[in-house]
Backbone as CSV, one residue per row, in Angstrom:
resi,resn,N_x,N_y,N_z,CA_x,CA_y,CA_z,C_x,C_y,C_z
1,MET,32.287,56.952,87.619,33.269,57.945,87.272,33.904,56.995,85.523
2,VAL,34.310,58.068,84.896,34.257,57.304,83.836,35.664,58.544,83.510
3,VAL,36.441,57.254,82.852,38.282,57.767,82.091,38.037,57.464,80.855
4,LEU,38.453,58.637,80.269,38.623,58.633,79.106,40.003,59.153,78.366
5,LEU,40.161,58.138,77.297,41.495,58.160,76.785,41.358,58.276,75.437
6,VAL,42.128,59.135,74.932,42.126,59.195,73.260,43.124,59.615,72.719
7,MET,43.622,58.480,71.862,44.657,58.970,70.472,44.360,58.865,68.890
8,SER,45.597,59.860,68.783,45.083,59.594,67.175,46.398,60.181,66.554
9,ALA,46.332,59.825,65.313,47.366,59.696,64.340,46.656,59.755,63.119
10,SER,47.437,60.787,62.082,47.156,61.040,60.646,48.546,60.866,59.993
11,SER,48.076,60.702,58.856,49.140,60.934,57.611,48.599,62.134,56.838
12,ALA,49.607,62.964,55.721,49.890,63.540,54.973,49.819,62.871,53.684
13,PRO,49.691,63.572,52.365,49.795,62.790,51.186,51.344,62.531,50.540
14,LEU,51.830,61.589,50.315,53.008,60.854,49.981,54.067,60.979,51.310
15,SER,53.339,60.012,52.252,54.078,59.690,53.343,55.144,60.686,53.920
16,LYS,53.856,61.647,53.702,54.878,62.935,55.069,53.547,62.974,55.866
17,ARG,53.789,61.907,57.370,53.014,62.163,58.285,53.203,62.372,59.576
18,VAL,52.384,62.867,60.194,51.830,63.737,61.277,51.618,62.824,62.294
19,LYS,51.916,62.286,63.496,50.949,61.970,64.823,50.383,63.066,65.552
20,ALA,49.700,62.485,65.897,48.884,63.648,67.221,48.343,62.868,68.454
21,SER,48.322,63.284,69.376,47.882,62.338,70.542,47.314,63.398,71.739
22,SER,46.239,63.020,72.489,46.044,63.976,73.608,45.417,63.097,74.259
23,GLY,45.479,63.844,75.644,44.554,63.241,76.997,42.730,63.847,77.044
24,GLY,42.525,62.586,77.621,40.842,63.202,78.238,40.422,62.082,78.733
25,ASP,38.922,61.773,78.580,38.476,61.011,79.162,37.840,59.537,78.684
26,SER,38.528,59.797,77.328,38.021,58.147,76.679,38.837,58.235,75.400
27,ASP,38.745,56.684,74.749,39.878,56.560,73.696,38.873,55.567,72.922
28,SER,39.349,56.007,71.403,38.426,55.128,70.658,39.274,54.866,69.326
29,THR,38.627,53.772,68.824,39.098,53.069,67.673,38.309,52.836,66.329
30,GLY,38.578,52.405,64.743,37.256,52.314,64.191,37.845,51.047,63.192
31,ASN,37.017,50.728,62.681,37.502,49.204,61.937,36.613,48.013,61.506
32,SER,35.893,47.740,60.717,34.963,46.366,60.580,34.102,46.815,59.205
33,SER,33.553,45.482,58.909,32.820,45.310,57.496,31.701,45.522,57.664
34,SER,31.043,45.889,56.346,29.866,46.178,56.389,28.864,45.155,56.967
35,HIS,29.185,43.809,56.479,28.673,42.606,57.311,29.007,42.166,58.281
36,ALA,29.664,42.632,59.395,30.362,42.076,60.479,29.248,41.514,60.850
37,THR,29.956,40.055,62.156,28.995,39.550,62.828,29.800,39.479,64.112
38,LEU,29.163,39.222,65.390,29.734,39.301,66.341,30.827,37.774,66.364
39,LYS,32.045,38.083,66.931,33.072,36.913,66.936,33.883,36.966,67.837
40,PRO,33.549,36.110,68.732,34.592,35.883,69.972,36.384,35.991,69.534
41,ALA,36.606,36.641,70.676,38.249,37.239,70.257,38.812,35.878,71.308
42,SER,39.868,35.718,70.813,40.575,34.566,71.522,41.310,34.950,72.873
43,ALA,40.791,34.120,73.954,40.788,33.823,75.219,41.642,32.943,75.971
44,SER,42.860,33.161,75.982,43.626,31.497,76.536,43.392,31.553,77.727
45,SER,43.287,32.983,78.428,43.829,32.445,79.808,42.313,32.845,80.513
46,PRO,42.202,31.969,82.061,40.701,31.645,82.386,40.926,33.852,83.029
47,GLY,41.957,34.106,83.286,41.668,35.263,83.740,41.168,36.664,82.509
48,ILE,41.275,35.840,81.460,41.064,37.307,80.456,39.266,37.070,80.231
49,PRO,38.638,38.249,80.746,37.009,38.305,80.581,36.700,37.934,79.046
50,PHE,35.715,37.224,78.607,35.105,37.187,77.241,35.170,38.238,76.161
51,ILE,35.717,38.532,75.385,35.611,39.308,74.826,34.764,39.085,73.224
52,GLU,34.328,40.033,72.582,33.674,39.625,71.087,34.166,41.450,70.421
53,TYR,34.136,41.242,68.852,33.795,42.094,68.362,32.352,42.681,68.153
54,ASP,32.190,43.829,68.464,30.530,44.183,68.179,30.321,45.307,67.049
55,SER,30.126,44.807,66.447,29.465,44.891,65.061,28.353,45.904,64.997
56,GLN,27.732,46.075,66.256,26.858,47.201,66.086,27.392,48.203,66.557
57,ALA,27.903,47.954,67.426,28.903,49.338,67.755,29.787,49.773,66.505
58,GLU,30.460,48.969,65.649,31.317,49.543,64.589,30.052,50.048,63.890
59,GLN,28.955,49.650,63.379,27.901,50.213,62.688,27.853,52.058,63.178
60,GLN,27.175,51.525,64.563,27.013,52.844,64.978,27.483,54.330,64.967
61,LEU,29.140,53.667,65.057,30.330,54.394,65.161,30.271,55.158,63.350
62,LEU,30.006,54.498,62.823,30.178,54.452,61.366,29.173,55.566,60.478
63,LEU,27.305,55.584,61.421,26.723,55.887,61.338,27.075,57.607,61.730
64,LEU,26.992,57.775,63.022,27.490,58.608,63.798,29.070,59.350,63.309
65,ALA,29.794,59.009,62.405,30.724,59.614,61.994,30.043,60.383,60.850
66,ASN,29.646,59.481,59.862,28.969,60.382,58.992,27.785,61.145,58.862
67,GLN,26.984,61.370,59.787,26.500,62.215,60.802,27.146,63.828,60.431
68,ALA,28.310,63.411,61.522,28.864,64.764,61.786,29.885,65.026,60.456
69,ARG,29.958,64.391,59.293,30.814,64.570,58.281,29.987,65.674,57.056
70,ALA,28.624,65.010,57.299,27.418,65.392,56.775,27.431,67.063,57.215
71,GLN,27.243,67.173,58.567,26.796,68.370,59.327,28.503,69.272,58.543
72,ALA,29.224,68.931,58.970,30.518,69.592,58.248,30.440,69.719,56.670
73,GLY,30.187,69.196,56.039,30.210,69.216,54.683,30.990,68.542,53.658
74,ALA,31.778,67.611,55.074,32.650,66.578,54.286,32.219,65.437,53.324
75,PRO,32.774,64.843,52.309,32.067,63.820,51.737,31.662,62.189,52.745
76,LEU,31.055,61.581,52.641,30.551,60.374,53.811,31.480,59.454,53.819
77,LEU,32.011,58.622,54.522,33.059,57.539,54.626,32.191,56.372,54.112
78,THR,33.148,55.647,53.247,32.635,54.141,52.753,33.471,53.189,53.624
79,LEU,32.607,51.947,54.002,33.484,51.231,54.908,34.032,49.952,53.783
80,ASP,35.541,50.199,54.242,36.636,49.386,53.448,36.518,48.144,54.461
81,ALA,36.591,46.981,54.005,36.705,45.422,54.557,38.027,45.074,55.186
82,GLY,38.780,45.936,54.338,40.332,45.684,54.374,40.475,46.189,55.656
83,LEU,40.606,47.401,55.295,40.517,48.265,56.788,40.219,48.003,57.847
84,SER,38.813,47.402,57.779,38.171,47.202,58.868,38.825,45.922,59.589
85,ALA,39.663,44.983,58.603,40.124,43.811,59.377,41.600,44.091,59.637
86,ALA,42.017,45.376,59.334,43.295,45.622,60.215,42.631,46.511,61.069
87,ALA,41.386,47.220,61.599,41.630,47.968,62.533,41.194,46.792,63.662
88,ARG,39.927,45.748,63.499,40.020,44.892,64.300,41.144,44.068,64.974
89,GLU,41.790,43.667,64.028,43.175,43.157,64.684,44.119,44.059,65.631
90,HIS,44.094,45.387,65.349,44.642,46.753,65.973,44.118,46.444,67.465
91,ALA,42.796,46.632,67.759,41.751,46.619,68.835,42.113,45.538,69.865
92,GLN,42.093,44.055,68.948,42.669,42.970,69.823,43.521,43.097,70.555
93,ALA,44.720,43.996,69.221,45.915,43.732,70.058,46.119,45.257,71.417
94,MET,45.304,45.940,71.406,44.954,47.068,72.743,44.493,46.374,73.597
95,PHE,43.684,45.506,73.149,42.690,44.633,74.517,43.880,43.809,75.446
96,ALA,44.827,43.265,74.414,45.900,42.481,75.246,46.707,42.734,75.701
97,GLU,47.156,44.117,75.389,47.879,44.948,76.122,46.893,45.625,77.353
98,ARG,45.864,45.742,77.234,45.513,46.604,78.150,45.296,47.948,78.187
99,GLN,45.767,48.547,76.902,46.454,49.982,77.047,46.149,50.274,75.200
100,LEU,45.948,51.949,75.350,45.603,52.487,73.811,47.520,52.823,73.373
101,SER,47.179,52.540,72.243,48.490,52.340,71.140,48.493,52.790,70.093
102,HIS,48.965,53.677,68.495,49.100,53.246,67.671,50.162,52.066,67.099
103,GLN,51.496,51.919,67.660,51.881,50.614,67.337,52.438,49.939,68.521
104,PHE,52.370,48.566,68.969,52.995,48.364,70.109,54.141,47.723,69.823
105,GLU,55.183,47.058,70.388,56.299,46.741,69.936,56.146,45.337,69.076
106,GLY,56.797,45.488,68.174,56.929,44.030,67.438,55.553,44.879,65.983
107,GLU,54.970,45.357,66.420,53.487,45.449,65.778,53.982,46.282,63.987
108,PRO,53.112,45.833,63.308,53.806,46.798,61.812,53.550,48.307,62.361
109,SER,53.504,49.181,61.453,53.147,50.695,61.673,52.062,50.857,60.707
110,LEU,50.909,51.907,60.926,49.911,51.647,60.417,50.316,51.442,59.147
111,PRO,50.575,52.325,58.531,50.831,52.302,56.681,50.984,51.094,56.372
112,GLN,52.008,50.272,57.726,52.426,48.619,56.788,51.306,47.963,57.243
113,ARG,50.356,48.086,58.381,49.375,47.112,58.768,47.624,47.535,57.747
114,LEU,47.967,48.498,57.272,46.598,48.712,56.140,46.979,48.621,54.818
115,ALA,48.378,48.453,54.761,48.880,47.975,53.259,48.959,46.369,53.329
116,ALA,49.002,45.698,54.147,48.811,44.319,54.487,47.418,43.778,54.391
117,ALA,46.631,44.648,54.866,45.286,44.103,54.767,44.065,44.725,53.400
118,THR,44.477,45.490,52.990,43.450,46.043,52.017,44.457,46.275,50.516
119,ARG,43.635,45.684,49.296,44.227,45.640,48.054,43.967,47.269,47.822
120,THR,43.075,48.006,48.430,43.130,49.794,48.202,43.638,50.475,47.785
121,GLN,44.145,51.265,47.096,45.685,52.249,47.054,45.397,53.593,47.649
122,LEU,46.009,53.632,48.495,45.762,54.641,49.384,47.008,55.696,49.445
123,ASP,46.947,57.247,49.351,47.758,57.966,49.462,47.806,58.892,50.768
124,GLN,46.718,58.584,51.308,46.725,59.282,53.153,45.998,58.300,54.078
125,GLU,46.457,58.048,54.884,46.084,57.412,56.058,45.969,58.005,57.639
126,GLY,44.930,57.689,58.447,45.218,58.201,59.552,43.881,57.355,60.851
127,GLU,44.427,57.655,61.924,44.526,56.395,62.772,43.424,57.137,64.202
128,ASN,42.375,56.789,64.901,41.828,57.125,66.164,41.723,55.761,66.809
129,VAL,42.256,56.062,68.099,42.116,54.570,68.759,41.171,55.442,70.517
130,ALA,40.568,54.213,70.860,39.866,55.343,72.303,38.883,53.733,73.017
131,LEU,39.403,54.089,74.415,38.958,53.490,75.300,37.034,53.846,75.850
132,ASP,36.006,53.320,75.541,34.900,54.064,76.123,34.046,52.954,76.332
133,TYR,32.418,53.558,76.986,31.534,52.732,77.261,30.467,52.541,76.181
134,ASP,30.298,53.317,75.620,29.151,53.565,74.709,29.693,54.352,73.444
135,PRO,29.317,53.912,72.197,29.699,54.314,70.598,29.206,55.760,70.488
136,ALA,27.853,56.381,71.479,27.454,57.825,71.254,28.800,58.741,72.048
137,GLU,28.965,58.050,73.181,30.115,58.835,74.022,31.128,58.989,73.789
138,ALA,31.762,57.647,72.792,33.229,57.760,72.160,33.217,58.609,71.249
139,GLN,31.990,58.664,70.236,31.945,59.842,68.959,31.801,61.060,69.940
140,ARG,31.099,61.748,71.018,31.107,62.818,71.360,32.494,63.559,72.039
141,HIS,33.258,62.410,72.800,34.626,62.688,73.725,35.534,62.783,72.231
142,LEU,35.310,62.038,71.192,36.134,62.326,69.698,36.309,63.434,69.327
143,MET,34.997,64.187,69.335,34.758,64.967,68.172,35.216,66.646,69.538
144,LEU,35.088,66.222,70.804,35.931,67.070,71.780,37.361,67.297,71.634
145,SER,38.083,65.992,70.744,40.112,66.551,71.017,39.648,66.692,69.926
146,PRO,40.640,67.876,69.473,40.804,68.442,68.143,41.675,67.434,66.874
147,PRO,42.407,66.862,67.523,43.076,65.784,66.153,42.652,64.639,66.148
148,HIS,41.579,64.163,66.686,40.151,63.413,66.501,39.235,63.505,65.888
149,ARG,38.852,64.568,66.471,37.884,65.769,65.448,38.159,65.817,64.199
150,ALA,39.653,66.229,63.685,40.159,66.476,62.400,40.357,65.422,61.894
151,ASN,40.393,63.898,62.070,40.302,62.892,61.439,39.085,62.513,60.622
152,LEU,38.300,62.606,62.049,37.083,62.310,61.501,36.398,62.760,60.626
153,LEU,37.121,64.007,60.669,35.981,65.362,59.331,36.877,65.951,58.228
154,ASN,37.827,65.181,58.317,39.073,65.312,57.444,38.311,65.038,55.633
155,ALA,38.085,65.955,54.576,37.531,66.100,53.731,38.438,64.816,52.877
156,ASN,39.440,64.947,52.839,40.261,64.093,52.038,39.894,62.822,52.230
157,TYR,39.575,62.098,52.958,39.350,60.854,53.457,38.252,60.123,53.032
158,ASN,38.048,59.076,52.463,36.302,59.235,51.474,36.747,56.931,52.190
159,VAL,37.543,56.537,52.762,37.266,55.063,53.278,37.434,55.370,54.635
160,VAL,37.192,54.260,55.381,37.121,53.873,56.832,37.317,52.713,56.899
161,GLY,38.097,51.976,57.997,37.842,50.405,58.892,37.383,50.949,60.100
162,LEU,36.465,49.867,61.227,36.137,50.120,62.386,36.191,48.667,63.166
163,GLY,37.070,48.953,64.268,36.849,47.941,64.734,36.746,47.627,66.495
164,VAL,35.859,47.251,66.467,35.372,47.507,68.264,35.583,46.111,69.170
165,ILE,35.991,45.977,70.277,36.088,44.700,70.990,35.300,45.256,72.149
166,ARG,34.500,44.431,72.582,33.454,44.611,73.694,34.038,43.773,74.941
167,SER,34.768,43.928,76.095,35.138,43.534,77.078,34.422,44.283,77.974
168,GLY,33.555,43.133,78.851,32.513,43.513,79.587,31.714,45.387,79.294
169,GLU,32.079,46.116,80.133,31.346,47.347,79.799,32.354,47.971,78.812
170,ARG,33.715,47.540,78.630,34.476,48.772,77.880,34.491,48.265,76.781
171,LEU,34.392,49.195,75.833,34.463,48.893,73.944,36.176,49.695,74.005
172,TYR,36.973,48.690,73.324,38.243,48.996,72.262,37.667,49.443,71.291
173,ILE,38.544,50.583,70.919,37.755,51.416,69.438,38.806,51.618,68.809
174,VAL,38.960,51.344,67.326,39.992,51.447,66.616,38.965,51.939,65.198
175,GLN,39.916,53.396,64.906,39.275,54.007,63.699,40.321,53.955,62.637
176,ASP,40.502,53.506,61.469,41.277,53.595,60.359,40.772,54.148,59.298
177,PHE,41.515,55.693,58.923,40.711,56.700,57.739,41.725,56.104,56.576
178,GLY,41.585,56.532,55.345,42.288,56.649,54.116,41.623,57.181,53.245
179,HIS,42.291,57.982,52.362,42.288,58.473,51.084,42.186,57.022,50.292
180,ALA,41.495,56.943,49.456,41.097,55.574,48.555,41.586,56.616,47.100
181,LEU,42.401,56.076,46.148,42.609,56.417,44.753,41.546,55.704,43.885
182,PRO,41.461,56.700,42.736,40.843,55.718,41.451,41.819,54.565,41.377
183,THR,41.041,53.028,40.509,41.902,52.140,40.263,41.926,51.814,38.604
184,TYR,43.251,52.136,38.333,43.525,52.066,36.642,43.980,51.231,36.320
185,SER,43.802,50.254,35.243,44.381,49.388,34.531,45.844,50.000,33.929
186,VAL,46.680,49.242,33.922,47.805,49.886,33.256,47.753,50.708,31.585
187,THR,46.949,50.084,31.139,46.325,50.552,29.565,45.982,51.557,30.038
188,GLU,45.046,51.960,31.057,44.223,53.185,31.198,45.261,54.160,31.943
189,ALA,46.127,53.743,32.799,47.424,54.476,33.238,48.209,55.364,32.246
190,LYS,48.546,54.288,31.099,49.613,54.692,29.595,48.519,56.010,29.210
191,ALA,47.279,55.835,29.098,46.510,56.633,28.183,46.561,57.742,29.251
192,SER,46.134,57.988,30.531,46.365,59.500,31.116,47.540,59.984,31.075
193,ILE,48.722,59.210,31.252,50.006,60.001,30.948,49.992,60.190,29.432
194,ALA,49.520,59.432,28.709,49.825,59.935,27.213,48.899,61.482,26.959
195,ASP,47.939,61.592,27.773,46.804,62.879,27.644,47.661,64.041,27.977
196,ALA,48.659,63.709,29.661,49.281,64.621,30.190,50.510,65.181,29.183
197,VAL,51.071,64.335,28.299,52.088,64.743,27.384,51.006,65.646,26.354
198,ALA,50.594,65.163,25.986,49.464,66.325,25.067,49.191,67.299,25.517
199,ARG,48.524,67.354,26.936,48.681,68.813,27.193,49.817,69.944,27.383
200,SER,50.779,68.929,28.091,51.921,69.802,28.467,52.433,70.832,26.789
201,ARG,52.323,69.655,25.544,52.523,70.100,24.502,52.075,71.237,24.088
202,HIS,50.744,70.851,24.436,49.780,72.273,23.857,50.001,73.460,24.808
203,GLN,50.325,73.337,25.799,50.464,74.381,26.515,51.734,75.242,26.143
204,THR,52.795,74.557,25.904,53.968,75.583,25.321,53.923,76.008,23.909
205,GLY,52.705,75.241,23.406,52.623,75.953,21.770,53.661,75.100,20.656
206,GLN,53.408,74.088,21.252,54.038,72.730,20.444,53.253,72.075,20.066
207,ALA,54.039,71.168,18.570,53.001,70.380,17.968,53.044,69.346,19.041
208,GLN,51.541,68.470,18.524,51.565,67.326,19.176,52.251,65.891,19.292
209,LEU,52.963,65.608,19.799,53.824,64.203,19.270,53.148,63.013,18.956
210,PRO,53.278,62.612,18.297,52.644,60.771,18.096,53.333,59.993,19.069
211,ARG,52.721,59.035,19.560,52.797,58.110,20.744,53.435,56.649,19.646
212,ARG,54.639,56.072,20.072,54.682,55.021,19.637,55.868,54.072,20.545
213,ASP,54.552,53.474,21.449,55.303,52.601,22.214,56.284,51.502,21.904
214,LEU,57.557,51.885,23.003,58.781,50.575,22.540,57.880,49.428,23.180
215,THR,58.399,48.469,22.472,58.001,46.990,23.142,58.731,46.696,24.425
216,VAL,59.745,47.447,25.240,60.272,47.129,26.290,60.102,48.384,27.113
217,ALA,59.007,49.185,26.377,59.254,49.971,27.644,58.709,49.584,28.626
218,ASP,57.220,48.998,28.942,56.881,47.823,30.100,57.905,47.313,30.833
219,ASP,58.508,46.598,30.012,59.668,45.901,30.599,60.580,46.736,31.256
220,ALA,61.095,47.916,30.787,61.678,48.504,31.922,61.177,49.121,32.853
221,ALA,59.867,49.737,32.932,59.231,50.000,33.645,58.962,48.634,35.012
222,CYS,58.434,47.855,34.364,58.743,46.650,35.906,59.909,46.406,36.559
223,SER,61.070,46.620,35.586,61.993,46.408,36.055,62.718,47.195,37.246
224,MET,62.185,48.624,37.422,62.455,49.159,38.400,61.370,49.081,39.396
225,ALA,60.162,48.548,39.251,59.652,48.687,40.492,59.716,46.958,41.057
226,HIS,60.621,45.868,40.353,60.795,44.549,41.249,62.123,45.151,41.529
227,ALA,63.159,46.134,41.415,64.461,46.739,41.922,63.754,47.630,43.386
228,ASP,62.857,48.279,43.033,62.355,49.294,43.903,63.092,50.656,43.915
229,LYS,63.489,50.815,42.678,64.504,51.632,42.305,64.081,52.218,40.622
230,LEU,64.827,53.428,40.629,64.503,54.047,39.306,65.541,54.083,38.214
231,ASP,66.874,53.536,38.918,68.335,53.387,38.347,68.346,51.700,38.045
232,THR,67.995,51.475,36.597,68.199,50.051,36.547,68.949,49.757,34.992
233,SER,69.272,48.818,34.703,70.095,48.594,33.729,68.694,48.426,32.017
234,PRO,68.000,47.879,32.604,67.103,48.356,31.153,66.538,49.991,30.751
235,VAL,66.705,50.563,32.132,66.259,51.801,31.770,67.321,52.429,30.985
236,HIS,68.741,51.994,31.262,70.086,52.512,31.180,70.366,52.310,29.758
237,GLN,69.835,51.047,29.373,69.737,50.886,27.649,69.055,51.566,26.923
238,LEU,67.824,51.988,27.595,66.708,52.936,26.659,67.345,54.076,26.411
239,ALA,68.131,54.447,27.266,68.703,56.251,27.606,70.375,56.243,26.906
240,GLN,70.473,55.355,25.974,71.119,54.927,24.880,71.015,55.450,23.578
241,ARG,69.563,55.888,23.886,69.006,56.258,22.109,68.190,57.191,22.551
242,TYR,67.570,57.288,23.825,66.203,58.657,23.918,66.330,59.067,25.020
243,THR,65.937,60.529,25.571,65.713,60.838,26.554,64.558,60.247,27.202
244,VAL,64.945,59.898,28.342,64.255,58.920,29.257,64.082,59.727,30.651
245,LEU,62.905,59.275,31.023,61.983,60.172,32.418,61.640,59.053,33.139
246,THR,61.892,58.965,33.992,61.670,57.810,34.957,61.176,58.345,36.479
247,TYR,59.888,57.525,36.784,59.417,58.311,37.978,58.093,57.303,38.446
248,THR,57.626,57.338,40.039,56.509,56.734,39.987,55.618,57.656,40.533
249,SER,54.433,57.286,40.487,53.078,58.112,40.628,51.889,57.536,41.002
250,LEU,51.384,58.286,41.749,50.076,57.713,42.288,48.913,58.154,41.561
251,HIS,49.121,59.204,40.628,48.174,60.017,39.842,48.461,60.020,38.576
252,PRO,48.395,59.270,37.600,49.077,58.608,36.391,48.762,60.032,35.471
253,GLU,47.668,61.009,35.836,47.199,61.861,34.542,48.071,63.210,35.323
254,THR,49.392,63.023,36.070,49.867,64.009,36.374,51.348,63.876,36.471
255,LEU,52.029,64.745,35.262,53.613,64.725,35.250,54.234,64.956,36.143
256,PRO,55.376,64.306,36.737,56.742,65.094,37.708,56.947,66.560,36.997
257,GLN,57.225,66.917,38.115,58.198,68.166,37.817,59.163,67.838,36.813
258,GLY,59.376,68.962,36.229,60.294,68.963,34.790,60.011,68.332,33.901
259,ALA,58.986,67.758,33.962,58.881,67.157,32.850,58.264,67.945,31.547
260,ASP,57.392,69.103,31.737,57.165,70.059,31.221,58.260,70.500,30.232
261,GLN,59.120,71.176,30.851,60.700,71.370,30.197,60.977,70.473,29.230
262,ALA,61.235,69.205,29.490,62.129,68.311,28.898,60.812,68.419,27.455
263,LEU,59.286,68.336,27.541,58.643,68.004,26.783,58.639,69.456,25.697
264,ALA,59.008,70.683,26.265,58.860,71.255,25.307,59.863,71.518,23.904
265,SER,60.734,70.722,24.019,61.578,70.938,23.123,60.929,70.465,21.629
266,ARG,61.469,71.587,20.747,60.819,71.722,19.483,61.757,70.535,18.569
267,ASN,63.060,69.798,18.989,63.321,68.784,18.391,62.457,67.232,18.635
268,LEU,61.633,67.412,19.355,61.347,66.033,19.633,60.322,65.369,18.613
269,ARG,60.304,64.139,18.070,59.584,63.777,16.924,58.490,62.859,17.749
270,SER,58.815,62.135,18.549,57.550,61.254,19.396,57.658,60.802,20.748
271,PHE,57.100,60.145,21.177,57.161,59.716,22.671,56.483,58.356,22.705
272,SER,57.070,57.551,24.171,56.905,56.123,24.621,56.423,56.138,25.778
273,VAL,55.739,55.353,26.018,55.032,55.379,27.792,55.180,53.705,28.120
274,GLY,56.184,53.375,29.098,55.727,51.873,29.764,55.540,52.832,31.037
275,ALA,54.694,51.636,31.901,54.447,51.540,33.175,53.969,50.034,33.414
276,CYS,54.202,49.943,35.003,54.229,49.013,35.687,53.539,49.087,36.932
277,TYR,52.438,48.788,37.297,51.408,49.012,39.069,52.311,47.871,39.630
278,ALA,53.035,48.454,40.995,53.475,47.268,41.845,53.089,47.865,42.990
279,ARG,53.486,47.388,44.286,53.319,47.586,45.421,54.785,46.850,45.790
280,THR,55.753,47.965,46.600,57.218,47.765,47.283,57.189,48.250,48.148
281,GLN,58.577,48.406,49.150,58.395,48.452,50.614,58.701,50.205,50.290
282,THR,58.812,50.810,49.249,58.579,52.484,48.955,56.978,52.645,49.007
283,HIS,56.496,51.791,48.490,55.300,52.325,48.024,54.403,51.038,48.366
284,LEU,53.989,50.820,49.611,53.255,50.307,50.316,51.766,49.572,49.355
285,THR,51.276,50.727,49.502,49.876,50.654,48.888,50.009,50.488,47.578
286,GLY,50.748,50.631,46.474,50.700,50.682,45.407,51.397,51.734,44.354
287,ALA,51.719,52.018,43.409,52.270,53.340,42.649,52.364,52.562,41.111
288,TYR,52.348,53.323,40.388,52.765,53.358,38.751,53.899,53.834,38.927
289,TRP,54.747,52.886,37.897,56.328,52.776,37.786,56.510,53.231,36.187
290,VAL,57.177,54.267,35.937,56.879,55.000,34.578,58.116,55.765,33.942
291,VAL,58.422,54.796,32.675,59.451,55.323,31.606,58.497,56.066,30.601
292,LEU,58.957,57.376,30.502,58.759,58.196,29.343,59.850,58.315,28.402
293,SER,59.849,57.834,27.893,60.911,57.582,26.602,60.964,59.195,25.318
294,LEU,61.685,59.859,25.297,61.148,60.955,24.298,62.202,61.062,23.211
295,ASP,61.722,60.914,22.087,62.874,60.506,20.688,62.822,61.954,19.994
């Protein structure tokens, strides 16, 4: 007799997360490295059976997931070593507790776990956890469960981490999904913001503004990052002379709401961009902190 347990959690953009769970005959999770090797997990008690990370099962789950995504027209998932480390650690926690969960007592939340494990910048994340006896059966059971199928086929996800711990005939499975964003240097991010300013001026029929970056602009942006807030003393000092727009962004090519109206003024003579990239408690996987000064 096969007992299937399935749980999934998914997230929406900009930290609007929705969790889903369902009952059934199996439970699965995923997270692993593309060059994973079998590695014994700690087992200090003689009563705990020998367990190991099953890299073959992890690779098979990745292959099966990408086959399903190809059939559904979704982009293939790339294995992320950091997400795999997070998935393996959570799989071991499930084995230790002998149950499925997305967060055990004292364990960080999924966004916190992923942020601590990978340098990849994510704006969405989701997770499937499962207990089953075979990767192919785990995939079949997950695809029969609407919330897990939704995670597996979510076209927004482009990276995944897989973690599988084998305990006897049982597999504790974790699949950690994410949407990885392009990586920009601060200079590239500022150039994207300047391009967005030019597009905004063009769309409102206004003359293009020369860009004259202030020497203190980046410092002001970093002061916001260090304080994890937009309202800082260096920003107030800039605001005494300029119209200042401050915001955080995961997409430097897009201006925040309300910026177009400020940029449409005929009285503007130039603009300056200050930016700083940082990870904070508010933005766990990182964000660009931006100071847009209008003269």
